[in-house]
Backbone bond lengths (Angstrom), bond angles and torsions (degrees), N, CA, C in turn:
res aa  C-N    CA-C-N  psi(-1)  N-CA   C-N-CA  omega(-1)  CA-C   N-CA-C  phi
1 M - - - 1.437 - - 1.534 111.37 -
2 L 1.330 115.93 -41.32 1.459 121.01 179.12 1.527 111.03 -66.05
3 R 1.326 115.19 -35.10 1.468 120.36 179.35 1.536 110.44 -64.99
4 I 1.308 118.31 -40.62 1.463 122.33 178.95 1.530 110.35 -66.39
5 F 1.338 116.19 -37.60 1.464 120.30 178.26 1.528 110.87 -62.45
6 F 1.329 117.68 -48.31 1.467 120.98 -179.01 1.527 111.66 -68.01
7 L 1.321 116.65 -35.28 1.454 120.01 176.86 1.533 110.41 -65.12
8 T 1.329 116.45 -43.29 1.465 121.11 177.80 1.529 110.37 -65.01
9 L 1.321 117.50 -41.46 1.464 121.55 177.94 1.526 110.99 -63.37
10 G 1.313 117.15 -41.90 1.469 121.15 178.34 1.516 112.02 -64.28
11 I 1.328 116.89 -42.91 1.466 120.37 178.45 1.522 110.32 -64.54
12 Y 1.334 116.59 -40.60 1.467 120.53 178.73 1.528 110.84 -63.46
13 L 1.337 118.33 -44.80 1.468 121.46 179.40 1.524 111.36 -65.57
14 L 1.323 116.79 -38.22 1.455 120.24 176.48 1.521 111.04 -64.70
15 Y 1.322 116.48 -41.65 1.457 121.78 177.03 1.521 110.60 -60.45
16 R 1.345 116.98 -47.25 1.468 120.75 -179.92 1.524 110.94 -63.44
17 F 1.327 118.15 -40.14 1.459 121.55 179.24 1.525 110.59 -62.61
18 I 1.315 116.59 -45.98 1.460 119.89 -177.17 1.520 111.19 -67.12
19 F 1.323 118.27 -48.84 1.461 120.51 -172.60 1.525 114.20 -86.44
20 D 1.331 118.79 -21.18 1.460 120.52 179.57 1.523 113.24 -101.00
21 F 1.318 118.79 -17.51 1.463 120.80 -177.91 1.519 112.55 -124.01
22 F 1.308 117.12 -56.94 1.461 120.97 -171.14 1.526 112.85 -66.05
23 I 1.304 117.84 -49.38 1.471 120.66 -178.11 1.532 112.19 -65.56
24 P 1.362 120.42 -44.84 1.468 118.71 176.91 1.534 113.47 -62.64
25 V 1.323 117.45 -38.00 1.462 120.03 177.89 1.520 110.19 -66.10
26 Y 1.307 117.33 -41.40 1.460 121.66 178.53 1.525 110.63 -62.40
27 R 1.334 117.14 -45.37 1.470 120.55 179.89 1.528 111.53 -64.33
28 A 1.327 116.81 -40.66 1.464 120.44 179.94 1.526 110.68 -65.42
29 S 1.312 117.16 -41.09 1.464 119.27 -179.87 1.527 110.76 -67.69
30 K 1.317 117.55 -37.25 1.468 120.02 176.57 1.531 110.44 -65.13
31 R 1.348 117.49 -40.12 1.450 121.96 -179.77 1.537 110.81 -64.76
32 V 1.332 116.59 -43.12 1.468 120.38 178.92 1.524 109.99 -65.47
33 H 1.312 117.02 -42.17 1.463 120.81 178.83 1.531 110.35 -61.74
34 R 1.327 117.18 -42.13 1.468 121.74 179.14 1.537 110.32 -65.29
35 Q 1.331 117.59 -38.78 1.462 120.57 178.78 1.519 111.20 -65.87
36 F 1.328 117.81 -39.11 1.463 120.48 176.69 1.528 110.87 -63.98
37 Q 1.312 116.76 -40.98 1.459 119.62 177.74 1.518 111.27 -64.50
38 D 1.338 117.32 -40.85 1.463 120.92 178.14 1.521 110.92 -63.25
39 M 1.321 117.10 -40.75 1.466 119.66 179.25 1.523 110.91 -64.96
40 Q 1.313 117.73 -40.29 1.454 120.69 179.25 1.525 110.87 -66.66
41 Q 1.327 117.66 -38.19 1.452 121.02 -179.97 1.519 111.55 -71.58
42 N 1.325 118.14 -32.03 1.453 121.24 -178.97 1.517 113.01 -80.68
43 G 1.309 118.97 -4.03 1.451 121.19 174.88 1.509 114.86 95.64
44 Y 1.321 118.21 12.74 1.449 118.53 177.82 1.517 111.46 -68.98
45 G 1.302 117.92 -25.71 1.458 121.32 176.81 1.513 112.02 -67.65
46 S 1.342 118.26 -27.78 1.451 120.81 179.65 1.520 111.49 -71.66
47 Q 1.323 118.28 -22.80 1.457 120.41 177.19 1.517 110.32 -68.10
48 D 1.314 117.75 -33.43 1.455 119.86 177.39 1.514 110.77 -62.06
49 A 1.317 117.31 -39.70 1.450 120.82 178.53 1.521 110.13 -65.07
50 G 1.309 117.99 -37.33 1.455 121.30 179.05 1.515 112.16 -67.44
51 T 1.319 118.08 -38.41 1.456 119.84 178.73 1.516 110.57 -71.23
52 T 1.318 117.67 -32.06 1.449 120.38 177.76 1.522 110.15 -66.50
53 S 1.336 117.02 -42.84 1.457 118.80 179.83 1.522 110.83 -68.75
54 T 1.323 118.38 -33.13 1.454 120.87 176.96 1.515 109.50 -66.45
55 Y 1.319 117.19 -41.25 1.453 121.22 178.60 1.522 110.38 -64.14
56 A 1.323 116.66 -41.68 1.456 120.45 179.43 1.526 110.94 -65.65
57 S 1.321 116.86 -37.36 1.460 118.64 -179.03 1.519 111.10 -70.74
58 K 1.315 118.96 -31.03 1.462 120.93 177.94 1.518 111.05 -70.73
59 N 1.316 116.76 -28.74 1.455 120.39 178.94 1.516 112.64 -85.98
60 G 1.299 117.90 -1.00 1.452 120.90 178.18 1.502 113.48 87.17
61 S 1.306 119.27 9.89 1.453 121.65 -179.14 1.518 111.61 -77.02
62 S 1.309 117.26 -23.98 1.445 121.11 -177.16 1.522 109.26 -104.05
63 S 1.326 116.33 150.57 1.464 119.81 -178.28 1.517 112.04 -75.09
64 S 1.327 117.97 -31.64 1.457 120.19 179.77 1.518 108.75 -106.73
65 S 1.326 115.85 106.94 1.458 119.37 179.89 1.512 109.28 -110.31
66 Y 1.293 115.64 134.47 1.453 121.58 179.80 1.514 107.98 -126.10
67 S 1.299 116.58 124.69 1.453 120.58 173.24 1.523 107.28 -130.66
68 P 1.316 117.13 124.68 1.455 119.56 -178.22 1.521 110.74 -66.97
69 P 1.325 117.46 145.66 1.462 119.37 -179.88 1.523 110.42 -67.51
70 P 1.330 116.55 143.85 1.465 118.20 179.96 1.521 110.98 -67.17
71 S 1.300 115.41 141.38 1.449 121.03 -178.99 1.519 110.09 -93.22
72 Q 1.309 116.81 141.16 1.453 120.63 178.64 1.521 111.22 -71.50
73 K 1.325 117.72 -23.77 1.459 120.95 178.96 1.525 111.42 -68.88
74 D 1.329 117.09 -26.16 1.452 120.89 -177.92 1.524 112.40 -82.31
75 Y 1.320 118.17 -11.58 1.452 121.40 -175.39 1.521 110.14 -78.92
76 I 1.330 116.42 131.03 1.454 122.42 176.47 1.518 107.01 -120.40
77 D 1.319 117.26 124.83 1.456 121.40 -179.84 1.525 108.52 -68.75
78 F 1.312 116.27 129.32 1.463 121.58 -176.71 1.506 109.17 -112.63
79 E 1.309 116.60 129.76 1.450 121.89 177.27 1.504 107.34 -128.70
80 E 1.317 115.98 126.12 1.452 120.32 -178.52 1.519 109.40 -78.21
81 I 1.311 115.97 134.47 1.457 121.49 -179.53 1.510 107.52 -109.00
82 K 1.336 116.62 122.11 1.456 121.89 179.79 1.515 109.21 -106.75
83 D 1.312 115.30 138.46 1.472 119.34 178.11 1.495 111.20 -88.22
């Protein structure tokens, strides 16, 4: 009788592990993997290359450097407040 109880308990715990932990983790990892593939196919990976070249051009590594002129609308007057 005790053997049947432990066998039933083991099957129940295995069932809970598979359906409450393993399957949701598997589905989430597949979803994340699919989202990464979609981002790569849509060209989001090419933006990284563009930011790298912009960074290189600001450091003088590239022969053609472009920096947009600062806008006066973006300037905020800063005054330090001392207590």
